[in-house]
C-alpha positions in Angstrom: 78.1 63.4 41.4 74.7 64.3 39.4 74.3 67.6 39.5 73.8 70.5 37.2 77.4 70.0 37.4 76.8 66.7 35.6 73.2 67.5 36.2 72.8 64.8 38.4 75.5 62.5 36.1 78.3 60.7 37.1 81.4 62.7 37.2 84.9 61.0 36.8 87.4 62.5 38.8 89.2 59.9 40.9 87.8 62.2 43.6 84.3 61.3 42.8 84.8 58.2 41.2 82.6 55.8 43.2 80.5 52.0 42.2 77.4 51.8 43.0 75.9 48.2 42.7 72.2 47.9 41.4 69.9 47.2 44.1 66.7 45.5 44.1 65.5 49.4 45.7 66.3 51.0 42.6 64.3 48.2 40.6 61.5 48.8 42.5 61.4 52.4 42.1 62.0 52.0 38.4 59.0 49.4 37.4 56.9 51.8 39.7 57.4 54.5 37.6 57.5 52.3 34.6 54.1 51.5 35.8 52.7 54.5 35.9 53.9 55.5 32.2 51.8 53.0 30.9 49.3 55.3 31.4 51.0 58.0 30.3 48.9 58.8 26.4 45.5 59.8 29.5 47.7 62.5 30.3 48.1 66.2 29.6 48.7 69.0 31.3 46.9 69.8 33.9 44.0 72.8 34.5 42.2 72.7 37.1 40.4 76.0 36.7 41.6 79.3 36.0 43.9 80.5 38.3 45.8 77.1 39.2 47.0 74.4 36.8 49.9 71.7 37.2 52.5 70.7 35.4 55.3 68.2 35.8 58.3 65.7 35.1 60.2 62.6 35.6 63.7 60.9 34.8 64.6 57.6 35.0 67.6 55.6 33.4 70.3 53.2 33.4 73.6 54.8 33.2 77.3 52.3 32.8 80.5 54.1 33.1 83.8 52.0 32.5 87.5 54.4 33.0 90.4 53.1 31.6 91.3 51.8 35.6 89.7 50.1 38.2 86.1 49.0 37.8 83.0 50.6 36.4 79.7 52.1 38.0 76.5 52.2 37.1 73.0 53.5 38.6 69.6 52.1 37.9 67.4 55.1 39.3 64.8 57.5 38.8 67.4 60.1 38.4 64.4 63.3 39.1 60.8 64.1 39.2 59.2 68.1 39.2 55.2 68.7 40.7 54.6 72.2 39.6 51.8 74.8 40.4 51.3 77.7 38.3 49.3 80.1 40.2 47.7 83.0 38.1 44.6 85.1 40.6 45.2 87.9 38.4 46.2 88.4 34.7 49.1 90.0 35.7 50.8 88.3 38.5 52.5 84.8 38.4 53.2 82.4 41.5 55.0 79.7 40.9 55.4 76.4 43.3 57.0 73.6 43.1 58.5 70.2 44.7 61.4 68.8 43.8 62.6 64.9 44.0 66.4 63.7 44.1 67.4 60.2 45.2 70.3 60.2 47.6 72.0 58.1 45.8 71.9 60.6 43.2 73.1 63.6 45.4 69.5 64.1 47.2 68.0 67.7 46.8 68.8 68.8 50.8 71.0 67.4 53.3 69.1 64.5 54.5 66.2 64.4 52.2 65.4 63.3 48.5 62.8 66.3 48.1 62.6 69.8 48.4 60.6 73.0 47.8 62.5 74.1 44.6 60.5 76.9 42.4 58.5 79.6 45.5 58.4 82.6 43.5 56.0 85.3 42.1 55.9 87.6 38.8 54.1 90.9 38.6 54.2 92.0 34.7 53.8 95.8 34.8 52.6 95.9 31.3 55.3 98.1 29.7 57.7 95.4 29.3 59.5 94.9 32.6 58.2 91.9 34.9 59.5 92.4 38.6 60.0 88.6 40.3 61.1 87.4 43.6 61.3 84.7 45.4 63.6 81.0 45.0 64.3 80.7 41.3 67.2 79.3 38.8 70.2 81.0 37.3 69.9 83.2 34.2 73.3 81.2 33.6 73.7 77.8 31.3 72.8 76.7 27.7 72.0 73.3 29.3 69.6 73.1 31.8 69.2 72.2 35.6 66.2 70.0 34.4 66.7 66.7 33.3 64.1 66.3 30.9 64.8 69.4 28.7 68.5 68.6 28.2 69.9 67.2 24.9 72.0 64.4 26.3 71.5 61.9 29.8 74.5 64.0 30.9 75.7 67.1 30.6 78.5 68.0 27.7 80.7 69.5 30.6 80.7 71.2 34.1 82.8 68.0 35.5 85.5 69.8 37.7 84.6 73.7 37.9 80.6 73.2 37.7 80.0 77.6 36.5 76.7 77.2 36.5 74.9 78.2 39.6 71.7 76.4 40.3 68.4 78.4 42.6 68.6 80.5 44.9 66.4 83.3 46.8 66.6 87.0 45.5 64.7 89.3 43.5 65.1 90.3 39.6 63.9 92.5 36.7 63.0 91.1 33.2 62.5 93.4 30.6 61.6 92.8 26.8 63.5 96.2 24.9 61.8 95.5 21.6 60.5 92.2 20.0 64.3 91.0 19.6 65.9 91.7 22.6 65.5 90.8 26.4 67.7 92.0 29.2 67.6 91.0 32.9 69.5 91.5 36.1 69.0 89.8 39.5 70.7 90.4 43.4 70.5 86.8 45.3 71.9 85.8 48.3 74.4 83.5 46.9 75.5 82.8 43.1 76.6 78.9 44.6 74.6 76.7 46.8 75.5 76.0 50.2 76.8 73.0 51.5 74.8 69.7 51.0 72.4 71.1 48.4 72.3 69.7 45.5 71.8 73.4 43.6 68.6 73.8 45.3 69.5 76.5 47.9 71.3 79.5 48.1 73.2 80.9 51.1 70.4 82.6 53.2 71.3 86.1 53.4 73.2 89.0 51.7 75.6 90.1 53.8 78.7 87.7 52.9 78.1 86.0 50.1 75.4 88.2 47.5 75.0 87.5 44.3 74.4 89.5 40.9 73.3 87.7 37.8 72.6 89.8 34.3 71.9 88.7 30.5 70.6 89.8 27.3 69.8 88.1 24.5 69.5 88.9 20.7 67.2 87.5 18.1 67.1 90.4 15.5 68.9 87.5 13.0 67.3 85.6 11.0 67.7 81.8 12.5 70.1 83.1 14.9 69.6 83.2 18.9 72.4 85.0 20.6 72.9 85.0 24.5 75.2 86.5 26.8 75.4 86.6 30.9 77.9 87.0 33.3 77.3 86.5 37.0 79.1 87.3 40.2 79.4 86.6 43.4 80.7 88.4 46.9 82.7 85.7 48.2 82.7 82.0 47.4 83.4 79.9 50.9 84.8 76.2 51.0 81.6 74.0 50.7 79.5 76.6 49.3 81.1 76.0 45.1 83.0 73.0 44.0 85.7 71.6 45.7 88.4 73.9 44.2 87.5 76.6 46.5 90.7 76.6 48.6 91.6 79.9 50.1 90.1 79.7 53.6 88.0 82.3 54.3 86.7 82.0 49.9 87.0 84.6 47.4 85.5 86.4 44.6 84.1 84.3 41.9 82.6 85.4 38.2 81.4 83.9 35.7 80.8 84.5 31.7 78.8 82.1 29.5 77.9 83.1 25.9 76.0 81.1 23.7 74.4 81.4 20.3 72.1 78.7 18.5 71.5 78.8 14.7 68.5 76.9 12.9 70.1 76.0 9.8 67.1 74.0 8.4 63.8 72.9 9.9 65.7 69.5 10.6 68.9 70.3 11.9 70.6 73.2 14.4 74.2 74.5 15.3 74.6 75.4 19.3 78.1 76.7 21.1 78.9 78.2 24.3 82.0 78.9 26.2 81.9 79.6 30.1 84.5 81.1 32.1 84.7 81.2 35.3 87.4 83.3 37.9 87.0 81.8 41.9 90.6 82.0 42.6 94.0 80.0 43.2 91.6 76.1 42.0 88.7 77.4 40.8 89.5 79.1 37.5 89.2 78.4 34.0 86.5 77.4 31.3 83.6 75.4 29.5 82.4 74.7 25.9 80.4 72.9 24.1 79.8 72.7 20.5 75.8 70.1 19.8 74.4 69.5 16.2 71.0 68.0 16.2 69.4 66.9 13.6 65.4 65.8 13.5 65.4 62.5 10.6 61.8 62.5 11.7 58.9 64.6 13.4 59.7 62.0 16.5 63.4 61.2 16.3 66.3 64.1 17.1 69.7 62.9 17.2 72.3 65.5 19.1 75.9 65.2 18.6 78.1 66.7 21.3 82.0 67.9 21.6 82.9 69.5 25.4 85.5 70.3 26.8 87.0 71.7 30.1 90.4 73.3 31.2 91.1 73.8 35.1 93.8 76.4 35.3 96.8 74.5 36.1 94.6 71.7 37.0 92.8 68.8 35.0 91.2 69.0 31.7 89.2 67.1 29.4 87.3 66.3 26.4 84.0 64.7 25.4 82.4 63.2 22.4 78.8 61.9 22.8 76.1 61.2 20.4 72.2 61.2 21.5 69.5 60.1 19.7 65.7 60.9 21.4 62.8 59.0 20.0 59.2 60.5 21.4 56.6 57.6 21.7 54.0 59.9 22.2 53.5 63.7 23.4 54.4 63.3 26.7 56.6 59.9 26.8 60.3 60.0 25.3 62.9 57.5 24.9 66.9 58.4 25.0 69.9 56.7 24.7 73.8 58.2 25.2 77.4 57.1 24.4 80.2 59.7 25.2 83.9 58.7 24.8 86.3 61.6 27.5 89.4 62.0 27.3 91.0 63.7 30.6 94.5 65.2 31.2 96.0 66.0 34.2 93.7 63.5 36.4 95.5 60.5 37.0 95.2 57.6 37.2 92.0 58.0 35.1 92.9 59.2 31.3 89.3 58.4 29.5 86.3 56.6 30.3 83.6 55.4 28.3 79.8 56.0 29.3 76.6 54.1 27.7 73.3 55.0 28.8 69.0 54.6 28.6 66.7 57.0 29.5 63.1 57.5 29.8 61.1 60.9 30.2 57.9 61.6 30.8 56.1 64.7 31.2 53.1 66.5 31.4 
């Protein structure tokens, strides 16, 4: 399971634990991408003309996971890639369109497809602090990113069971800059969570049964501190439109609260924390939390130390300990490693698991 929940990374419940063998196809894909990366220093963000620019990224990794019982799993994949076009026909109007690749071994991007249209929206800047957007876009919620190239580690710190943070959906949103320190936003979307078969890449497609709503508040008025609070609500989440925790045959309403903050201690180090609470009825209620400490030992090397956990009401829980250094070879190419140890409760036969991984991150 490698989604935003786990961000496409292996989750270790006994329900999803699978052995993935190293295949020649995986080696071929990774070798081909490595060949591309050999010319990375020649790339920069591509500006086609005054109205069109193109950007993108790709992430590939080797991941090894060994639970306390049974065999290990591993993967050797190009985990995800994105190519995005930004179109600005006028100063106050922007269109964003992207194509997203996710291999089937990591859950795919859409049913029976490794590729899907991800972003497809326009934004209109009114010039008064308000920006109106409509189309297909990413959820406001979540400290950790849907985009693997922007995360602190190879795997996400949490989201193994509840997966409370949504992915992409379709709708309209309004973002408003109140002043230099305060930004707020609201969105009305087709659904908070993805429809069956989509790897956090598409909502339900209608408002009739599963309409979703989101809002957030961000404050940066205290020196070196960013505070963020958000909420999401879905009128009805049916089985298959969320995690496996939805057990009510006719579904249930879901509310998600998300609060996070980041404090820049000094030029080299920062501390971040997040608390997420999800109430989706029986089997779909609980909380996630994380703590990150980052230290930049040089202008090229940053290490993240993570402590995180999740507790499902009347269900399993875990605590995860992680370390993940990243080294920037160039402005476009980085290498990352991760070691994690996770302890599980009420998820027998698994009581613990060790994760090791190495990853490259390419962007332009």
